[in-house]
Residue frames as a rotation matrix with the C-alpha (Angstrom) as fourth column:
MET 1
0.010 0.596 -0.803 41.39
0.650 0.606 0.458 20.04
0.760 -0.527 -0.381 15.70
ASN 2
0.060 0.065 0.996 40.19
-0.512 -0.855 0.086 22.27
0.857 -0.515 -0.018 18.52
MET 3
-0.767 -0.459 0.449 40.56
-0.591 0.231 -0.773 21.56
0.251 -0.858 -0.448 22.23
SER 4
0.032 0.864 0.502 37.02
-0.871 0.271 -0.409 20.23
-0.490 -0.424 0.762 22.60
GLU 5
0.733 0.193 -0.653 37.56
-0.580 0.679 -0.450 17.70
0.356 0.708 0.610 19.79
ALA 6
-0.262 -0.917 -0.300 40.91
-0.451 0.391 -0.802 16.66
0.853 -0.075 -0.516 21.22
ALA 7
-0.614 0.087 0.784 39.36
-0.774 0.130 -0.620 16.11
-0.156 -0.988 -0.013 24.65
LYS 8
0.483 0.871 0.091 36.59
-0.808 0.484 -0.336 13.93
-0.336 0.089 0.938 23.14
ILE 9
0.473 -0.409 -0.781 39.17
-0.450 0.650 -0.613 11.80
0.757 0.641 0.123 21.31
ILE 10
-0.619 -0.763 0.184 41.23
-0.515 0.217 -0.829 11.33
0.593 -0.608 -0.527 24.47
LEU 11
-0.353 0.563 0.747 38.19
-0.830 0.181 -0.528 10.42
-0.433 -0.806 0.403 26.56
GLY 12
0.685 0.613 -0.394 36.97
-0.729 0.581 -0.362 8.02
0.007 0.535 0.845 23.88
LEU 13
0.139 -0.728 -0.671 40.33
-0.389 0.583 -0.713 6.25
0.911 0.360 -0.202 23.68
ARG 14
-0.753 -0.324 0.573 40.47
-0.639 0.152 -0.754 5.97
0.157 -0.934 -0.322 27.47
ALA 15
0.098 0.911 0.401 36.95
-0.912 0.243 -0.331 4.51
-0.399 -0.333 0.854 27.46
VAL 16
0.827 0.215 -0.520 37.99
-0.467 0.778 -0.421 1.70
0.314 0.591 0.743 25.11
GLY 17
0.926 -0.373 0.063 41.03
0.215 0.657 0.723 0.87
-0.311 -0.655 0.688 27.23
TRP 18
0.529 -0.792 0.304 43.96
0.351 -0.122 -0.929 2.60
0.773 0.598 0.214 25.55
ALA 19
0.231 -0.583 -0.779 46.96
0.951 -0.035 0.309 3.30
-0.207 -0.812 0.546 27.78
GLU 20
0.735 0.074 -0.674 48.01
0.147 -0.988 0.052 6.91
-0.662 -0.137 -0.737 28.31
LYS 21
-0.329 -0.922 -0.207 51.27
-0.155 -0.163 0.974 6.43
-0.932 0.352 -0.089 26.37
SER 22
-0.546 0.182 0.818 49.38
0.767 0.501 0.401 4.96
-0.337 0.846 -0.413 23.44
ILE 23
0.605 0.796 -0.029 46.98
0.749 -0.581 -0.319 7.91
-0.270 0.171 -0.947 23.45
ASN 24
0.459 -0.516 -0.723 49.88
-0.169 -0.850 0.499 10.39
-0.872 -0.107 -0.477 23.53
ASP 25
-0.620 -0.730 0.287 51.71
0.112 0.280 0.953 8.59
-0.777 0.623 -0.092 20.74
PHE 26
-0.141 0.662 0.736 48.53
0.962 0.268 -0.056 8.49
-0.235 0.700 -0.674 18.61
ILE 27
0.808 0.431 -0.402 47.99
0.377 -0.902 -0.210 12.23
-0.453 0.018 -0.891 19.01
LEU 28
0.011 -0.890 -0.456 51.63
-0.295 -0.438 0.849 12.84
-0.956 0.125 -0.267 18.08
TYR 29
-0.631 -0.198 0.750 51.15
0.543 0.578 0.609 10.66
-0.554 0.792 -0.257 14.99
VAL 30
0.363 0.857 0.366 48.01
0.907 -0.235 -0.349 12.57
-0.213 0.458 -0.863 13.95
GLU 31
0.826 -0.006 -0.563 49.70
0.049 -0.995 0.083 15.95
-0.561 -0.096 -0.822 14.40
THR 32
0.081 -0.921 -0.381 53.15
-0.604 -0.349 0.716 15.14
-0.793 0.173 -0.585 12.95
GLY 33
0.815 0.243 -0.527 52.66
-0.572 0.488 -0.659 12.13
0.097 0.838 0.537 10.70
ASP 34
-0.233 -0.968 0.099 55.84
-0.962 0.214 -0.171 10.65
0.144 -0.135 -0.980 12.21
GLU 35
0.234 0.341 -0.910 55.72
-0.437 0.873 0.215 6.88
0.868 0.348 0.353 11.64
GLN 36
-0.748 -0.575 -0.332 57.40
0.018 0.482 -0.876 6.13
0.664 -0.661 -0.350 14.98
TYR 37
-0.821 0.496 0.282 54.16
-0.452 -0.264 -0.852 7.14
-0.348 -0.828 0.440 16.72
LYS 38
-0.298 0.733 -0.611 51.83
-0.772 0.191 0.606 5.20
0.561 0.652 0.509 14.42
PRO 39
-0.045 0.345 0.937 49.60
-0.876 0.437 -0.203 2.88
-0.480 -0.830 0.283 16.47
ASP 40
-0.416 0.068 -0.907 49.41
-0.528 0.794 0.302 -0.86
0.740 0.604 -0.295 15.93
LYS 41
0.544 0.791 -0.279 47.60
-0.257 0.473 0.843 -3.64
0.799 -0.387 0.461 17.74
ARG 42
0.080 -0.591 -0.803 50.60
0.715 0.595 -0.367 -4.43
0.694 -0.545 0.470 19.98
ASN 43
-0.805 -0.553 -0.213 50.87
0.546 -0.553 -0.630 -0.99
0.230 -0.624 0.747 21.62
VAL 44
-0.288 0.789 0.543 47.25
-0.293 -0.612 0.735 -0.05
0.912 0.052 0.407 22.25
């Protein structure tokens, strides 16, 4: 993912009401696959 794509994802998640921590955790999950960062309905 390039920087432009990453910025669009972040802006889109902000637009739908995701908290900054949830956005950061989601990006960490996408990049690392670490289950501790996997989003669920409780932490969005």
